[in-house]
C-alpha positions as CSV (number, residue, x, y, z in Angstrom):
1,X,-13.6,50.0,-30.0
2,X,-16.3,52.7,-29.7
3,X,-15.6,55.1,-27.5
4,X,-12.1,54.7,-27.5
5,X,-9.6,57.3,-25.9
6,X,-7.2,56.6,-28.6
7,X,-7.2,58.4,-32.0
8,X,-5.9,55.2,-34.2
9,X,-4.1,52.1,-33.7
10,X,-0.6,53.5,-33.6
11,X,-2.0,56.2,-31.0
12,X,-3.1,52.8,-28.8
13,X,0.3,50.8,-29.9
14,X,2.2,53.7,-28.0
15,X,0.2,54.4,-25.1
16,X,0.2,50.7,-24.3
17,X,3.6,50.3,-24.2
18,X,4.8,53.4,-22.5
19,X,2.0,52.4,-19.7
20,X,2.3,48.6,-19.2
21,X,5.4,47.7,-21.4
22,X,5.5,44.7,-24.2
23,X,3.3,42.4,-21.7
24,X,0.3,44.1,-22.7
25,X,0.1,43.0,-26.4
26,X,0.2,39.4,-24.8
27,X,-2.3,39.5,-22.6
28,X,-4.7,37.3,-23.5
29,X,-2.5,35.2,-25.8
30,X,-2.9,32.0,-23.6
31,X,-6.5,32.4,-24.1
32,X,-6.2,32.7,-27.8
33,X,-4.3,29.8,-28.2
34,X,-6.8,28.1,-26.3
35,X,-9.8,29.3,-28.0
36,X,-8.0,28.2,-32.0
37,X,-7.2,24.7,-30.9
38,X,-11.2,24.1,-30.6
39,X,-12.1,26.5,-32.8
40,X,-9.9,24.8,-35.7
41,X,-10.9,21.4,-34.3
42,X,-14.4,22.1,-35.0
43,X,-13.8,23.5,-38.6
44,X,-12.4,21.1,-39.8
45,X,-14.3,17.8,-38.6
46,X,-17.4,20.2,-39.6
47,X,-16.0,20.4,-43.4
48,X,-15.3,16.7,-44.1
49,X,-18.5,16.3,-42.3
50,X,-20.3,19.0,-44.6
51,X,-18.6,18.0,-47.7
52,X,-19.9,13.9,-47.1
53,X,-23.2,15.4,-47.1
54,X,-23.0,17.8,-49.7
55,X,-20.4,16.3,-52.3
56,X,-20.1,12.9,-51.9
57,X,-17.6,11.9,-54.5
58,X,-15.1,14.7,-53.6
59,X,-14.9,16.1,-56.6
60,X,-14.6,20.3,-57.3
61,X,-17.6,21.6,-56.9
62,X,-17.3,25.6,-56.0
63,X,-20.7,25.6,-54.4
64,X,-20.6,22.6,-52.3
65,X,-16.8,23.8,-50.9
66,X,-18.4,27.3,-50.7
67,X,-21.3,26.0,-48.3
68,X,-19.6,23.6,-46.5
69,X,-16.8,26.2,-45.4
70,X,-19.5,28.7,-44.4
71,X,-21.1,25.9,-42.5
72,X,-18.1,24.6,-40.6
73,X,-16.7,28.3,-39.9
74,X,-20.4,29.5,-38.7
75,X,-20.3,26.0,-36.8
76,X,-17.1,26.6,-35.0
77,X,-17.6,30.0,-34.2
78,X,-20.6,29.7,-32.2
79,X,-19.4,26.8,-30.2
80,X,-16.3,29.0,-29.4
81,X,-17.9,32.5,-28.6
82,X,-17.9,32.2,-24.7
83,X,-14.0,31.9,-25.2
84,X,-14.0,34.6,-27.6
85,X,-16.2,36.9,-25.2
86,X,-13.6,36.1,-22.2
87,X,-10.4,37.2,-24.7
88,X,-12.0,40.2,-25.7
89,X,-12.3,41.3,-21.9
90,X,-9.0,40.6,-21.7
91,X,-8.1,42.4,-24.9
92,X,-10.0,45.8,-24.2
93,X,-9.9,45.5,-20.4
94,X,-13.1,47.1,-19.9
95,X,-12.5,46.3,-16.5
96,X,-8.7,45.4,-14.6
97,X,-9.1,41.3,-15.2
98,X,-5.8,39.1,-15.0
99,X,-6.1,35.4,-16.6
100,X,-8.8,33.7,-17.9
101,X,-10.2,32.5,-15.0
102,X,-11.3,35.5,-13.7
103,X,-12.3,36.6,-17.0
104,X,-14.4,33.9,-17.2
105,X,-15.7,35.2,-13.4
106,X,-16.4,38.5,-14.7
107,X,-18.4,37.8,-17.9
108,X,-20.8,35.5,-15.8
109,X,-20.8,38.3,-12.8
110,X,-21.9,40.8,-15.3
111,X,-24.9,38.8,-16.8
112,X,-25.0,35.2,-16.0
113,X,-24.5,32.1,-18.7
114,X,-25.8,34.4,-21.8
115,X,-23.4,37.1,-21.5
116,X,-21.1,34.3,-22.8
117,X,-23.0,34.2,-26.0
118,X,-23.0,38.3,-26.6
119,X,-21.9,38.9,-30.1
120,X,-22.8,35.4,-30.9
121,X,-24.8,36.7,-34.5
122,X,-22.2,39.1,-35.5
123,X,-19.3,36.7,-35.0
124,X,-21.2,33.9,-36.9
125,X,-22.0,36.5,-39.7
126,X,-18.0,37.4,-39.3
127,X,-16.2,33.8,-39.7
128,X,-18.9,32.6,-42.5
129,X,-17.9,34.6,-45.1
130,X,-14.0,34.4,-44.4
131,X,-14.1,30.0,-44.1
132,X,-16.4,30.1,-47.3
133,X,-14.2,31.6,-49.1
134,X,-10.8,30.3,-47.6
135,X,-11.6,26.4,-48.2
136,X,-13.4,27.6,-52.3
137,X,-9.5,29.1,-52.8
138,X,-8.1,26.2,-51.3
139,X,-10.1,23.6,-53.2
140,X,-9.4,25.6,-56.1
141,X,-5.9,25.4,-56.1
142,X,-6.3,21.8,-55.1
143,X,-8.1,21.0,-58.0
144,X,-6.2,22.7,-60.2
145,X,-2.4,21.2,-58.9
146,X,-3.8,17.6,-59.6
147,X,-6.2,18.9,-62.2
148,X,-5.7,16.0,-65.6
149,X,-6.3,19.7,-67.8
150,X,-2.4,20.7,-66.4
151,X,0.3,19.9,-68.5
152,X,3.9,21.0,-68.9
153,X,6.1,21.8,-71.7
154,X,9.1,19.1,-70.7
155,X,6.3,16.5,-71.1
156,X,2.9,15.0,-71.5
157,X,-0.3,15.9,-69.9
158,X,-1.2,14.1,-66.6
159,X,-3.3,11.3,-67.7
160,X,-5.1,10.9,-64.8
161,X,-5.2,11.4,-60.6
162,X,-3.0,9.1,-59.4
163,X,-6.0,8.7,-56.2
164,X,-8.3,7.8,-59.1
165,X,-5.6,5.2,-61.0
166,X,-5.6,3.6,-57.7
167,X,-9.3,3.0,-57.2
168,X,-9.5,2.0,-60.9
169,X,-7.2,-0.7,-60.9
170,X,-9.2,-2.0,-57.7
171,X,-5.6,-1.8,-55.6
172,X,-6.0,-2.7,-52.0
173,X,-3.9,-0.9,-49.2
174,X,-1.2,-4.3,-49.1
175,X,-0.3,-3.5,-52.7
176,X,1.9,-0.7,-51.8
177,X,2.7,-1.1,-48.2
178,X,6.3,-2.8,-48.2
179,X,6.8,-1.5,-44.8
180,X,4.4,-4.2,-43.6
181,X,6.3,-7.3,-43.0
182,X,4.5,-10.8,-44.1
183,X,3.1,-11.4,-40.4
184,X,1.4,-8.7,-40.7
185,X,0.0,-8.9,-44.4
186,X,-1.3,-12.5,-43.2
187,X,-2.6,-11.7,-40.4
188,X,-4.2,-8.3,-41.5
189,X,-5.7,-10.6,-44.7
190,X,-7.2,-13.1,-42.0
191,X,-8.8,-10.4,-40.2
192,X,-10.2,-8.8,-43.8
193,X,-11.6,-11.8,-44.9
């Protein structure tokens, strides 16, 4: 942090532990959890939405994965910025604030509603590349692990992806749904007709 009284991270940790104990390291733990749940929810929903628009057939498409990942992360970061501002206030303790409710009041008193969006641009620019890379790497490994080109020494190469095979054979959900009772299948078939 700018104008920090500490020389480095270890100096900061030692000083915090000496003055405030272990509790200081978990000061904004509940706020962090409260922020991560909506962030990840928005992030995953937006990624799937963007994939549906950019990559209709859900094939391996690095450009679509990167763009969708960046947009998803940027959107989630923008929406959860107010919580991040409160978390930063609790972590840095620029004022002696305890708890999320007090942090919200302090931020509002400092600059009104606009204060909750301070650092929005920096946060979005920071998150977008990391989520683009994250989703691209995830999709690459998913592609490599399910690709037709993978072969093992102990047997022939996989001839097709399981999902593609099921789709090509025109199977419906009832062929592999042995867990349904005959009554449920009959009822579901009538509803589908």
